[in-house]
N, C-alpha and C positions, 0 to 999 in steps of 0.2 A: 745867174743867181736866182734861186727859187724864192717865191713869195713867202713872207713869214707865216707861220702856222697860227691859226686862230685857236684860242683857248675857249672851251665850252664848259658851262656849269649846268648841272641838273639840280633844280631847286624845287622843294615842296615844303609847305607849312613853315616857311622861313629858314629851312635848313639847306645847306649845300650838301647834296647827296653824293655828288661826284664832280670832279674837275680835271680836265685834261686838255693838252694841245695835241694829243695823239688819237683823237676819235676817228672812227671810220663811218662814213655816211652810206647807208643802204636804204633804198626805198623811202627817202625823206627822214630817216631816223639816224641820230648820232649814236653810235655804239662806243661806249667808254671802255677802256682797258680795265680789267678787274682790280689792278693795284690803285686805280684812281678813285675808287668808291670809299665812302666813310662807312665801314662795316657795322658800326653801332646802330644804324638805321635799317638794316636789312635782316629779314627773317625768311628762312626757306619756306617755300610753298609746295603743296602737292600738285598744283595746277600744271598741266602741260598742254601744248597745242602742236599741230603739225603744219608746217609750211611745205608746199609741194616741191620747192626747190632748195630750201635751207635745211630742212629736217625738223626734228622735234625740239621745241622751245621749252625750257623750264622757267619758273617764275620765282620772284621774291615779293613778299609783302613788306611794305614800308611802315615803320613806326617812328613818329617824331612827336615829342612832347605830348604823349598820351593819345595821339590821333593815329588811326590805322588806315592805310590805303592798300587794300588787298590786290595782290597780283599786279602791281603797278610797274614792275621792272621785269624784263625777260632777258634770257641769254640762251645760247646754243652750246651745250657741253660737248656734243658730238655732231657737228654740222656735216652736211653733205660736202663733197669735194668742191663744189661750186661756191660754197659759203665758208670755206676753211679760214678765210681772212677775218671772220668775226667770231671765231671759236672763243667761248668764255667771256666775250665782251657784252656789256650790259646796256640795254636801251630802255626807254621809259615812255609811259603814257599815263592816262587817268589823272590828268591835272598836274603832272610834273612838268614844269617849264624847263626847257633846254634853251639857254641863252648864251650868246657870246659874252665872255667875261667882261665886265665893265659896261655892258648894255642892259637895258631893262626889257627890251622887246624880245619875245621868243623867235627863234629861227623859223622860217617858213617850212611847213611840212614836218613838224616834229611829232605829230600824233600818229598812232598806228594806222596803217592803211590796208585796203584790200580785205582779203579774207580774215586776217587777224582781227581787224576792227569789227567785223561782223560777228565773229565767234565770241569775242570777249566783251562786247559792248553791252 
């Protein structure tokens, strides 16, 4: 029998942006399925970046209670074959806490890493 799945939440400015027990972890980031987000907090962004192995990332700006967090969520609408398992899944950074539901401490390694963190920092 397999271990029970962990449920993760993405939280910013007191709002739960996403919650799921079907996240996929890549490079220390939890990627949430698109149906798990609360769309009222997400605004499309023109920002894109390119990862050498995942492809071109698109971004969302977050808006919660009058506060804006530009380009704080990203996803791959057309990932490379190597990253097809994260197609359209959303990951977070820029102060968004990703925690196991029911816990207050963020998971280790939930901030953007490598080239992405250098480009957008």
